[in-house]
C-alpha positions in Angstrom: 0.0 0.0 0.0 1.4 3.4 -1.0 0.3 6.2 1.3 1.7 9.7 0.7 -0.4 11.8 3.1 -1.5 11.3 6.7 -2.6 13.3 9.7 -1.2 12.5 13.1 -1.5 13.6 16.7 1.8 13.9 18.6 2.3 14.6 22.3 5.6 15.1 24.1 5.9 13.7 27.6 4.8 15.5 30.8 7.5 16.4 33.3 7.7 14.4 36.5 6.3 15.8 39.7 8.6 17.3 42.4 8.7 15.4 45.6 7.3 16.8 48.9 9.4 15.1 51.5 10.6 15.8 55.1 13.4 14.1 56.8 13.7 13.8 60.6 17.1 13.1 62.1 17.5 12.7 65.8 18.9 15.8 67.4 18.5 17.9 64.3 15.7 20.1 63.0 13.3 18.5 60.6 14.4 19.3 57.1 12.9 19.2 53.5 14.6 16.8 51.1 12.2 16.3 48.1 13.9 16.0 44.7 12.9 17.5 41.4 11.0 15.6 38.8 12.6 14.5 35.5 11.9 16.1 32.1 9.3 14.6 29.7 10.4 13.1 26.4 10.6 15.2 23.2 9.1 14.1 19.9 11.9 13.8 17.3 11.4 13.3 13.6 14.2 11.5 11.6 14.4 11.1 7.8 15.2 7.4 7.0 16.0 6.3 3.5 14.7 2.8 4.4 11.1 4.1 4.9 9.3 4.4 1.6 5.8 5.5 2.3 3.6 6.9 5.1 1.7 3.6 5.4 2.5 3.2 9.2 0.6 6.4 9.9 -2.5 5.0 8.1 -2.9 2.5 10.9 -1.3 4.4 13.8 -2.5 8.0 14.4 -1.2 8.8 17.9 2.4 9.1 19.1 3.3 10.0 22.7 6.6 10.4 24.4 7.2 9.1 28.0 6.6 11.0 31.2 9.5 12.1 33.3 9.9 10.2 36.6 8.8 11.8 39.8 11.4 13.1 42.3 11.9 11.3 45.5 13.2 11.8 49.0 16.8 12.5 50.0 17.1 15.0 47.1 16.8 12.4 44.4 15.9 13.8 41.0 13.5 11.8 38.8 14.9 10.4 35.6 14.4 12.2 32.3 12.1 10.3 29.9 13.6 9.1 26.6 12.5 11.0 23.5 10.1 9.4 21.0 11.5 8.9 17.5 9.3 9.0 14.5 11.0 7.8 11.3 9.7 9.3 8.1 10.6 8.8 4.4 12.9 11.2 2.6 10.8 14.0 1.0 8.3 14.3 3.8 7.0 17.8 4.6 5.5 18.3 8.1 2.8 20.9 8.4 0.3 22.1 11.1 -3.1 20.6 10.5 -5.0 23.8 11.2 -2.7 26.7 10.4 -0.6 27.5 7.4 2.7 26.5 9.1 5.4 24.2 7.7 7.6 22.8 10.5 10.2 21.0 8.4 11.1 19.4 5.1 13.0 16.2 5.5 15.3 15.7 2.5 18.5 14.0 3.7 19.0 10.6 5.3 19.5 11.0 9.1 18.2 14.6 9.1 16.7 15.1 12.6 14.2 17.7 13.9 12.8 18.1 17.4 9.2 18.8 16.7 7.9 19.4 20.2 9.5 19.4 23.6 8.7 17.5 26.7 7.5 19.3 29.9 10.0 20.4 32.5 10.1 18.5 35.8 8.5 19.9 38.8 10.5 21.4 41.7 11.0 19.3 44.9 10.7 21.0 48.3 14.4 20.5 49.1 15.3 24.2 48.6 12.8 25.5 51.1 10.0 25.8 48.6 6.7 24.1 47.8 6.9 21.1 45.7 5.3 21.6 42.2 3.9 19.2 39.6 5.7 18.8 36.3 4.8 20.9 33.3 2.7 19.2 30.6 4.4 18.3 27.3 3.6 20.1 24.1 1.1 18.6 21.7 0.2 19.1 18.1 -1.9 17.7 15.2 0.2 17.6 12.1 -0.1 16.8 8.4 2.6 14.6 6.8 2.9 15.0 3.0 5.4 12.9 1.0 6.9 14.1 -2.2 9.1 11.4 -3.6 12.7 12.5 -4.4 13.9 11.4 -7.8 16.3 12.6 -10.5 13.9 12.1 -13.4 10.1 11.9 -13.4 8.1 10.3 -16.3 5.0 12.3 -17.1 2.3 11.9 -19.8 -1.2 10.9 -20.5 -2.5 7.5 -19.3 -1.5 4.5 -21.5 1.4 6.5 -23.1 3.9 3.8 -22.0 5.4 5.3 -18.8 5.1 2.0 -16.9 6.6 0.0 -19.8 9.6 2.4 -19.8 10.4 2.2 -16.1 10.0 -1.6 -16.1 12.4 -1.9 -19.1 15.1 0.4 -17.8 15.1 -0.5 -14.1 14.2 -3.3 -11.7 11.1 -1.5 -10.7 8.0 -3.5 -11.5 5.2 -1.1 -12.5 2.0 -2.8 -13.6 1.6 -2.7 -17.4 -1.7 -3.2 -19.1 -3.6 -1.9 -22.2 -6.1 0.2 -20.3 -5.7 3.8 -18.8 -4.8 4.4 -15.2 -3.0 1.1 -14.7 -0.5 2.8 -12.4 -2.3 4.4 -9.4 0.8 5.3 -7.3 4.2 6.7 -8.1 6.9 4.0 -8.6 10.7 4.6 -8.1 13.4 2.7 -10.0 17.2 3.1 -10.5 18.6 3.3 -14.0 22.2 2.1 -14.3 24.0 3.3 -17.5 27.3 2.0 -16.3 29.1 1.2 -13.0 29.8 4.9 -12.4 26.6 6.4 -13.9 23.1 6.0 -12.6 20.0 8.0 -11.7 16.7 7.5 -9.9 13.6 7.6 -12.1 9.9 7.9 -11.0 6.9 6.7 -12.9 4.2 9.4 -12.2 0.6 8.0 -12.7 -1.1 9.3 -15.9 -2.2 12.9 -16.0 -5.2 14.2 -17.8 -6.8 17.6 -18.5 -7.8 19.2 -15.2 -5.1 17.4 -13.2 -3.9 20.6 -11.6 -7.4 20.9 -10.0 -7.5 17.3 -8.8 -9.2 15.6 -11.7 -8.0 12.0 -11.8 -6.1 12.6 -8.5 -3.8 14.7 -10.7 -2.9 17.3 -8.0 -1.7 14.4 -5.8 0.5 13.1 -8.6 1.9 16.5 -9.6 3.1 17.0 -6.0 5.7 14.3 -6.7 6.9 16.0 -9.9 8.1 19.0 -7.8 11.0 16.8 -6.3 12.4 15.8 -9.7 15.1 17.6 -11.7 14.3 16.5 -15.2 11.0 15.4 -16.8 10.7 12.6 -19.4 7.6 13.6 -21.3 6.1 10.5 -22.8 4.0 10.9 -25.9 1.8 8.1 -27.4 2.9 8.9 -31.0 0.6 6.3 -32.4 -2.4 7.9 -30.9 -3.8 4.5 -29.8 -6.6 6.0 -27.7 -7.7 8.4 -30.5 -5.8 11.4 -29.1 -3.6 13.8 -31.0 0.1 13.6 -29.9 0.6 17.3 -30.3 -2.5 18.2 -28.3 -1.4 15.8 -25.6 2.0 17.5 -25.3 0.5 20.9 -25.1 -2.2 19.8 -22.6 0.2 18.2 -20.2 2.5 21.3 -20.2 -0.5 23.5 -19.6 -1.4 21.4 -16.5 2.1 21.8 -15.2 1.8 25.6 -15.6 -1.6 25.7 -13.9 -0.4 23.6 -11.0 2.5 25.9 -10.5 0.1 28.8 -10.1 -2.4 27.2 -7.7 -0.9 24.1 -6.0 2.9 24.0 -6.0 5.0 24.6 -2.9 8.2 24.9 -4.8 9.3 28.3 -6.2 10.4 26.6 -9.4 7.7 26.5 -12.0 7.1 23.0 -13.2 6.6 24.1 -16.8 10.2 25.5 -16.8 11.8 22.3 -15.7 14.1 20.6 -18.3 12.2 18.1 -20.4 13.3 15.2 -22.6 10.5 14.3 -25.1 10.1 10.6 -25.7 7.9 9.7 -28.7 6.8 6.2 -27.8 5.2 3.4 -29.8 7.4 3.9 -32.9 7.0 0.2 -33.7 3.5 1.0 -34.9 2.9 2.3 -38.4 0.7 5.3 -37.4 3.5 6.7 -35.2 5.8 7.4 -38.1 3.3 9.7 -39.8 2.3 11.4 -36.6 6.0 12.0 -35.7 6.5 14.2 -38.9 3.6 16.4 -37.9 4.7 16.5 -34.2 8.2 17.7 -35.2 6.9 20.5 -37.3 4.5 21.8 -34.7 6.7 21.5 -31.6 10.1 22.3 -33.1 11.9 20.6 -30.2 14.5 17.7 -29.9 12.5 14.5 -29.9 13.7 11.0 -29.0 11.7 8.3 -30.9 11.5 5.1 -28.9 9.7 1.8 -28.6 9.2 0.2 -25.2 8.3 -3.0 -27.1 11.5 -3.3 -29.2 13.9 -1.2 -27.2 14.5 1.2 -30.1 16.0 4.5 -29.1 15.8 3.9 -25.3 19.6 4.0 -24.8 19.8 7.4 -26.6 16.9 8.7 -24.5 18.5 7.7 -21.2 21.8 9.3 -22.2 20.0 12.5 -23.0 18.3 12.4 -19.5 21.7 11.8 -17.8 23.2 14.7 -19.7 20.4 17.0 -18.5 21.2 15.9 -14.9 24.8 16.8 -15.1 
């Protein structure tokens, strides 16, 4: 199950109570000897490359750190509670559930953020004062949003061949079928051009007109495009589903521009990201005629490929790698 959004309640630990204790020693005046309480545990977020989705937070919605131990007699301070660690995938943005506040953006493995602090321990009465209870720990309701981090993202209409490409060039197993919306979640794979040259590729589920406004869950999918550095724009050059390749190309770029206006968090406009155009299904006769028209109307560098025969894929990947350098 791929989950890329979740809301969670987190509470840091309460501080331990101070001790109210009196010690009587024969021949001496009765004295106060209550120790302070221990500090409550903090809530700490850590980015972990081994965590791939937010699925854990689909089943578990509450996280609490431990309470500090109470103080005791003979000036003994209570133990501080351990902090509670929450491991999150790389690319997770943590926001407030109710206010427009972003607490952190976890991009690097091992990156650590103390989200909320545990309460201070209460004072014991050992310093000629009243014992006090520990302070409560902070609490928040937060939103977790995952934006996958990849070097290259494959975009295009449903059934354009995106899943076929990632399955052919990496070990990622994206479902391939002859009907639209076969891929319902983003899929990551690693492309190895040689021992020294590789990059991470992401299969973005098919986009359609109106994607920027959520049609076909497009706004969810476009969120993952923001983390990529290069876009592989897949075009069904054979027009198998009756669509026009040039219209498809313009429509997807228009959705990128509209999303940058209304939904993107990044300051970088999606429509201005480097693109490598892959004209797929060149093993089909209709594709060759459509390619001539497409070249005239777009006037851009195009890489004709076939995910069935493998034609042109090596050249396409080399072009992507060059854009990344």
